[in-house]
Structure formats: C-alpha cells, structure tokens
ROBA-126777 format. One line per field, with one value per atom (N, C-alpha, C): y, z, x; residue in three letters. Coordinates in steps of 0.1 Angstrom, whole numbers. Layout:
BEGIN
Y: c(Y  ...)
Z: c(Z  ...)
X: c(X  ...)
type: c(ALA  ...)
***
This chain:
BEGIN
Y: c(-105  -97  -82  -72  -57  -55  -52  -42  -37  -33  -24  -23  -23  -23  -10  -8  6  -1  6  -4  9  10  20  29  20  32  35  26  33  21  17  9  -1  -13  -26  -29  -32  -31  -44  -49  -61  -55  -59  -54  -70  -68  -81  -74  -77  -72  -81  -75  -78  -68  -79  -77  -72  -71  -64  -66  -58  -50  -41  -33  -21  -7  -5  7  5  17  11  25  16  20  11  22  14  16  8  13  5  3  -6  -17  -26  -44  -44  -58  -60  -53  -61  -56  -65  -73  -73  -73  -63  -61  -49  -45  -32  -42  -36  -38  -28  -39  -27  -30  -21  -30  -27  -35  -33  -28  -26  -29  -35  -35  -48  -55  -64  -83  -86  -95  -106  -116  -107  -116  -106  -116  -111  -103  -94  -88  -78  -72  -61  -58  -67  -63  -57  -59  -61  -44  -47  -31  -20  -24  -12  -7  -22  -20  -7  -9  6  14  17  39  35  31  27  32  23  22  40  35  53  59  67  78  83  73  72  78  73  73  87  93  106  101  92  89  83  82  77  63  56  46  36  39  39  37  46  39  28  22  10  -3  -10  -24  -39  -47  -61  -71  -72  -79  -94  -100  -117  -113  -127  -128  -117  -120  -111  -122  -136  -146  -141  -137  -145  -126  -131  -123  -115  -114  -109  -113  -99  -94  -84  -89  -75  -67  -54  -44  -40  -32  -19  -5  5  16  23  30  35  51  53  65  71  86  82  72  63  53  63  77  81  91  89  101  88  79  70  59  61  52  54  72  83  84  83  79  65  57  41  42  54  49  58  70  76  71  56  53  39  40  28  38  48  60  58  53  47  35  26  7  9  -5  -4  -9)
Z: c(-173  -166  -172  -170  -175  -167  -179  -172  -157  -154  -144  -142  -121  -124  -112  -109  -97  -81  -70  -61  -51  -36  -30  -31  -26  -24  -31  -36  -60  -67  -72  -85  -85  -90  -87  -103  -106  -115  -124  -135  -134  -142  -141  -151  -155  -166  -174  -170  -165  -157  -168  -172  -176  -177  -171  -156  -170  -161  -172  -194  -193  -200  -200  -206  -205  -196  -198  -197  -189  -175  -164  -172  -179  -181  -182  -184  -183  -193  -197  -213  -208  -223  -223  -231  -224  -230  -241  -234  -239  -228  -229  -226  -216  -214  -198  -190  -194  -185  -194  -184  -188  -185  -191  -196  -190  -178  -174  -178  -182  -185  -173  -172  -160  -158  -158  -158  -145  -132  -123  -128  -120  -126  -116  -120  -111  -98  -87  -84  -63  -56  -45  -45  -56  -50  -52  -63  -65  -85  -91  -102  -93  -81  -75  -68  -60  -57  -70  -79  -90  -97  -95  -98  -91  -79  -68  -73  -71  -78  -92  -101  -111  -115  -109  -109  -101  -88  -84  -90  -94  -103  -114  -122  -132  -127  -117  -112  -102  -105  -92  -75  -74  -64  -49  -38  -29  -32  -29  -30  -19  -8  1  -3  -21  -21  -28  -34  -40  -39  -37  -28  -41  -40  -47  -38  -49  -38  -46  -56  -56  -71  -73  -83  -78  -63  -59  -69  -83  -80  -90  -101  -111  -118  -132  -142  -145  -144  -141  -127  -122  -109  -113  -100  -99  -84  -82  -74  -71  -62  -58  -56  -64  -65  -58  -45  -32  -38  -35  -46  -44  -51  -60  -72  -74  -80  -93  -96  -106  -115  -105  -113  -117  -112  -113  -126  -127  -139  -154  -147  -159  -167  -150  -154  -166  -163  -167  -177  -183  -198  -208  -202  -214  -214  -206  -213  -231  -227  -234  -249  -250  -256  -262  -273  -279  -274  -272  -267  -255  -253  -239  -223)
X: c(126  133  138  132  141  152  159  175  174  155  153  146  142  126  125  111  116  111  112  109  104  103  96  107  122  124  144  140  153  146  159  159  162  156  165  176  190  191  203  197  203  221  232  241  252  253  267  275  291  302  311  326  333  342  350  359  374  388  397  397  383  377  381  392  401  398  387  382  373  370  352  342  333  322  309  297  286  276  267  263  256  240  225  235  230  235  221  215  205  192  177  167  168  173  178  187  197  205  211  223  228  243  256  269  277  286  300  309  311  335  341  344  359  367  381  396  397  390  396  393  402  400  389  385  380  382  392  399  401  392  393  384  375  364  363  377  383  371  363  352  342  337  324  326  339  349  351  348  348  337  327  312  305  309  296  302  313  310  308  308  308  295  286  274  263  267  268  271  282  289  277  271  266  256  245  231  234  240  243  240  243  238  251  256  269  268  280  287  278  269  267  258  243  233  231  241  242  245  239  247  246  249  253  238  229  222  222  223  225  240  241  253  267  269  284  294  295  308  303  294  292  290  289  295  278  266  256  250  251  248  234  228  213  220  216  215  209  211  201  204  202  204  194  198  188  183  172  168  165  154  142  142  132  129  125  115  114  128  136  147  154  154  163  160  149  143  147  145  147  167  173  191  191  184  183  179  165  157  173  176  181  195  200  208  206  193  188  181  182  177  160  165  147  142  156  152  145  138  131  139)
type: c(UNK  UNK  UNK  UNK  UNK  UNK  UNK  UNK  UNK  UNK  UNK  UNK  UNK  UNK  UNK  UNK  UNK  UNK  UNK  UNK  UNK  UNK  UNK  UNK  UNK  UNK  UNK  UNK  UNK  UNK  UNK  UNK  UNK  UNK  UNK  UNK  UNK  UNK  UNK  UNK  UNK  UNK  UNK  UNK  UNK  UNK  UNK  UNK  UNK  UNK  UNK  UNK  UNK  UNK  UNK  UNK  UNK  UNK  UNK  UNK  UNK  UNK  UNK  UNK  UNK  UNK  UNK  UNK  UNK  UNK  UNK  UNK  UNK  UNK  UNK  UNK  UNK  UNK  UNK  UNK  UNK  UNK  UNK  UNK  UNK  UNK  UNK  UNK  UNK  UNK  UNK  UNK  UNK  UNK  UNK  UNK  UNK  UNK  UNK  UNK  UNK  UNK  UNK  UNK  UNK  UNK  UNK  UNK  UNK  UNK  UNK  UNK  UNK  UNK  UNK  UNK  UNK  UNK  UNK  UNK  UNK  UNK  UNK  UNK  UNK  UNK  UNK  UNK  UNK  UNK  UNK  UNK  UNK  UNK  UNK  UNK  UNK  UNK  UNK  UNK  UNK  UNK  UNK  UNK  UNK  UNK  UNK  UNK  UNK  UNK  UNK  UNK  UNK  UNK  UNK  UNK  UNK  UNK  UNK  UNK  UNK  UNK  UNK  UNK  UNK  UNK  UNK  UNK  UNK  UNK  UNK  UNK  UNK  UNK  UNK  UNK  UNK  UNK  UNK  UNK  UNK  UNK  UNK  UNK  UNK  UNK  UNK  UNK  UNK  UNK  UNK  UNK  UNK  UNK  UNK  UNK  UNK  UNK  UNK  UNK  UNK  UNK  UNK  UNK  UNK  UNK  UNK  UNK  UNK  UNK  UNK  UNK  UNK  UNK  UNK  UNK  UNK  UNK  UNK  UNK  UNK  UNK  UNK  UNK  UNK  UNK  UNK  UNK  UNK  UNK  UNK  UNK  UNK  UNK  UNK  UNK  UNK  UNK  UNK  UNK  UNK  UNK  UNK  UNK  UNK  UNK  UNK  UNK  UNK  UNK  UNK  UNK  UNK  UNK  UNK  UNK  UNK  UNK  UNK  UNK  UNK  UNK  UNK  UNK  UNK  UNK  UNK  UNK  UNK  UNK  UNK  UNK  UNK  UNK  UNK  UNK  UNK  UNK  UNK  UNK  UNK  UNK  UNK  UNK  UNK  UNK  UNK  UNK  UNK  UNK  UNK  UNK  UNK  UNK  UNK  UNK  UNK  UNK  UNK  UNK)
***
C-alpha cells in the first residue's frame, strides 16, 4: 500500500511514529509510510495527541480535519486528512520529491 491514497473527502496516509524522537517532524519515509518523529512519550496517548497537530500543520488543515483511523496503539498508524484530495496529494508528493 502506498504512503497515501486519495479518497472522496481527503487523503489517507500511513505514518510510522517514533516517540521520544527529540523534535517533532514529519518527513518522507518509505514508499509505504511517512516518518514522524515526536518529542512526546508513548504514554497515555501523548504521542497521538502530538501527531494530530503535526500532520494538520504540515497539510495546512485544522486539527479537527485529521483523525487516526487505525493503529491507535501501534507505531504504524493510518490517518485520514479531510480536505481537497488533489491539494493534499500534492502536499504529500512534495515531501517525497522525485520518489513515489
């Protein structure tokens, strides 16, 4: 499965999370997922709480437009980002540059 796929109301992205990763950053990972480094620990949902605004900020959408749809307690998570799928896909592609 690719790192992102378009849907009718946005895109779905796969993100591999590294909690306690020093600073918060979202970057290209593999062809199958983005990579997110979070300073928050993986305790009591702190990493998930930090991931939502990081993704929202990167894609230029409000926090309420980002939701975790799978992998709530796993390192590999699936998120839905609501918005114009074409614009969101261009933003996702920009992270990867020439890579798919």
